N, C-alpha and C positions, 0 to 999 in steps of 0.2 A: 504493500500500500504506500509505503514511503516513496518508492521509485515512481509510482504512478503520478504523484503530485510534486515531484522534485523540481518542476520548472516554475513553481510559484515563488515570488520574491516579495510578497507583501507582508512578511512576518515582522513583528516588532521585537527588538532585543534591548536589553538593559545595558547601559554603559555608566560606570561610576565616574564621578568627577575626576578629570585629569587623566583618565585612561586613554591610551592612544587609539586613534581611529585608523582603519585600513583605507588608504586612499585619501584624496583631498576633497573638500567640499566644493561642489561646483559653484561657479560664479552666479548661476541663475538662482541659487537658494537665497531666499529673502529672510531678513531678520524679522522676528515677531514684532508686532506693534508695541511701542513703549507702553501705551496705556494698558495693553493686555498683560505685559510683564508685571506692571505695578499692581494690576488686579490680582494676579496669581500670588504676588508677594503678600497682599492684604489677606487673601483667602487662606493660603497654606503656610505662610511664613517661610523661613529658610529651609525647613525640613518636612513640610507637609503634615505637621502635627505629630510626627513619629520620631521620638527621641533617638531611636536606633539608627535613623537615617544620618544623623550627625556623625556617628562612628563609621558608617559606611562611606562617608565622603560625599553625600548628595547635597545639592545646593539648588535653591529655587531658580538660579540663573543658568543652570547647566542644561542647555537645550541642544537638540540635534535637528537639523533642517533637511527636508527632502521634498522635492517637487512642490514647493510653496506651502508645505505643511510642516508642523513641528510638534514635538511632544516633550513634556517635562520628563527628565531622565528618571525621576522617581516613579513615574507612571508608565514608562516604556518609551523606547525610541525606535524609529524606523530606519532600516538600512543595515549594512554590514559593518560591525564595529570591531571585529577581530579579537574579542576577548570572550567568546562563547565557550560552551562546554565541548568536550571531545566528541560527543554525539548529540543529536537533537539540534534545535535551533536557538535555544536560549536556556538559561537557568530558570528554574521555577520562580515565578514572581510572588509566591506565597508570602515571603517575608517583606515584600514591598508594600503590602496593604496593612493598614492599621486595624485594630480590633473592630472598629465600626465599619470597616471596608471589607469585612469577611462575613460569610453567611451565618445565619442563626444557629445556635446550639440547641440540642445535640445535633452534631453534623452527621450526615449519612456515612456509613463505614467506607464507602468507595472514594471519599475525598482524600486526595494525597497531600499531606502536609509536610512531608520530609523535605528538609532544606537541600538534600543532595539530589532531588528530582530535577529532571530537565523537561522542557516543553518542546514538542515537535508538531509542526503544522502539517496536516494531512490533506488539506484542500478546502475549496469553497463549498459551503452548504447552501447558502441563500444570499441573494442580493436584494437590497431594498432601497427606498428613496433616501433614507437618512443613515442607514448603517448596513454593513455586510456581516454575515455570520460564517465563521470558519470552523472546521473540525480540528481539534487540537488534542494531542495525547500528552498527558503528564505522567511520567514514570521515573522510578529510580533505576539507573543502569545496573546491570548485573543480576537481573532476576527479581528486583524489588517490586513493590506494588505499582500498578499502572491503572490509568483510567482515561476514558474519553470524555471530553468536554466540548461545549459549544462556546466559541469566543466571538462575542458580538462587539464590533468596532464601529463607533460612530465616525463618519467621514469628516474631512477638513472642510473649512468654510467655503472653499471653491467648488466643492462637489456635493454639498448638502442640499436637500430640497425640503426645508422645514416650512412647507407651504400651508400646513393645516393647523399650526400651533396657536394661532391667536385665540381661537375659541377654547382650546384645552387649557391655556394658561390663565384663563379667568379664574380668580380665586388663588392663584399663585403670584406672589409678589417677591421681588428681590429686595433685600434690606438696603441696598445702595441705589439711590435714585439715578445716578449717572449710568449705572449698568442697566437699570430698568429702561432708561431712555434709549440706550444703544440697542437693546433687545427689541424694543418697539419699532425702531427705525431700520432694523435689519442691517446695520453696518457690519463690516467684517469682524470687528471686535464683538459686536452684539451677537453675531452668529456663533462665535467661539463660546461665548457665555451661555447661549442657548444649548449648544451641544453638551457642555458640561452639566447644565441643568437637566437635560433629557436623560443622560447616562445616570446621573445621580438619582433622578426621580425613578427611573426604571429599577435600579438596584434596590432602592429603598422599598419600592412597591413589591418587588419579588420577595424580599425578606419578610415584609409584613404579611403578604398573602400566604406565603409558605407557612408561616407560624400560625396563621388562622385556619389552615387546613384546605385552602383553595388549591386546585390541581394546576400548579405552575411548576416550571423547572426549578430545581434547587439552585439558588444563587451562591456560587462558591466565593467569588471575590470581585472587587472592582479596582482597577488601577487606571487612573486618568479617565479616558473615555472608552476603555475596554472592559467589558463585563464577561467574566467566565462563569458558566452555568452548566447545569446538568445537560448532557446530550441525550435527547429523546430519540432512540433508535437502537439498532442491534450492535452487538459487540464487534462486528466487522466494519462498522462505520456507515452503514446504510441508514439514512435519516428516516424517521417515521413519516408516513404520508400526511398531508393536510386533510382535514375533513372533506374539503371540496374534491379531493382526488379519489375518495373511496367509491368503489363500485357498489351497486345496490346489494349484491350478494355478500359483500364484506361487512356491511354495516348492520349492527343491531340497533335500529333506530330508537326503540323504546329505552334501551339501557343507556345509550349515549345521551338521550334527552334528559334522563334522570340524573346522570352524572353532571351534565351541564347545569341543570337546575340547582343541584346542591352547591356547586362552586359559586354560581352567581348569587345565590342566597347568602352565602358566607361573605361574599364581596359586598353586597348591599347592606348587610347587617353591620359591616364595618364602616359604612358611609361612602362607599365607592362604586363606580361603574368602570368597566374596561375602557369605554370611550371610542373604540374603533373595532368592535368585535364583528367577525364574519367567519364564514367557513374556511377562509384562507389563513387565519391565524389561530387555528385550533388543530393540534396534532392528535393522531390516534395511533397508539402503539400497543399491540396485543390486547385490544379492547379497552385500553385505558385512554381516556380523554385528557389532554393537557392544553391549557390556555397559554399562549405565548404573546410576545410583543405588547408590553404594558407600559411604555414610557409616557403615554398620554392619559394614564389613569386619572379619572375625574372624581373630585370630591363633590358628591351630589348635593351636599348641604351648602358648601361655600359657593359653588358655581351656580349662577342664576339659571343656567340651562341644564342643570343636573338631571332632572327627570327626563328631559328629551334625549339626553345621551343614553340614559339607562334603557329607555324604551326603544331607541334606535338599535342598540346592541342586540336586544332580544329579537326584534323583528328582522334584522339583517340575517342573523344566523338561523332564525326560525324558518326563513324561506327555504333553506336547504332541507330542513326536516319535513316541512309540509310537502315539498316536491317528492318526498320519499314515503309519503303515507301518513304522516302525523296530522291529526285533526287540527285545523287552523285555530279552533277555539283554545287549544292548549297554549298557543303563543300568547294570546291576550290574557289568559289566566296567569301565566308566568310573569307578565309585565305587572299585573296588579299585585301579585305576591311579592315581587321584588320591591315595588314602591312601598308596600307595607313594611317589609323588612328594613328598608332604609328610612322609615318614619317620614315619608313624603306624603302620606295621606291624612 
């Protein structure tokens, strides 16, 4: 499998401050905007809130630039840095995340936390408007524990399409007015801030939903704008199909509808709606339904359009079930039940 995807060069690697780079930085690489650098200093300080980063030699001004994009070295860098492990693509980034940037405890047994582990990219799983998802293996060389994960990476400001976020961001406010203004105007700096907010929002939502019992992938960790999470698929790296891809004979419509209802009820009881639910962001693996893509999760109480988001979620995905025999009245019944669970009635 490694050879199959050996031509991909989109993997991020970590470089400690002062470590040599292989090759020279191209003249086309741009410096990050000074305002963005100052904002990161304000947000994460010199070591991202992680005291261990000081010992590792990380610094908030240690950046690496590639194709008009850049990453904070504490959260990952793009390109070949020349200090990687003997095998794999990079050292495990587990120790690069603070406790609040790691998934909720108790963690599943399959999560690899050994510092000797290495990460190996195995290929592209899914492309999206705002982010791409890659298949990643984390394992300890020499026969140690190994696991597959999905690595969701939000794109740089030149290639992002955050075209839908104005409605979803109602009820979310940034504490600094200048950053909020930049986000509203969609400046380059504002788009970087939006990307950071989306990644952080999705990771926080996954942690909260997992803890509440909602059927979502387990969130392993977040570093910068990369989220590592449970890979929903088989041990050979074949991703689970989306609900929309299931053939009629493969779908137990009644059981899947019951699973969906339970998860949406838990979500609504916690005061949230998915915000963009459809048959295309629900996976089904061995009969298990898993909801994905939650960066736009909506607070149905704080957002003035909260109920409309909740109802749209149910009707969008409900159309798939109705087309496969579910009585249409069941869709309306679920809408009313979720509104009650969210205390919107």
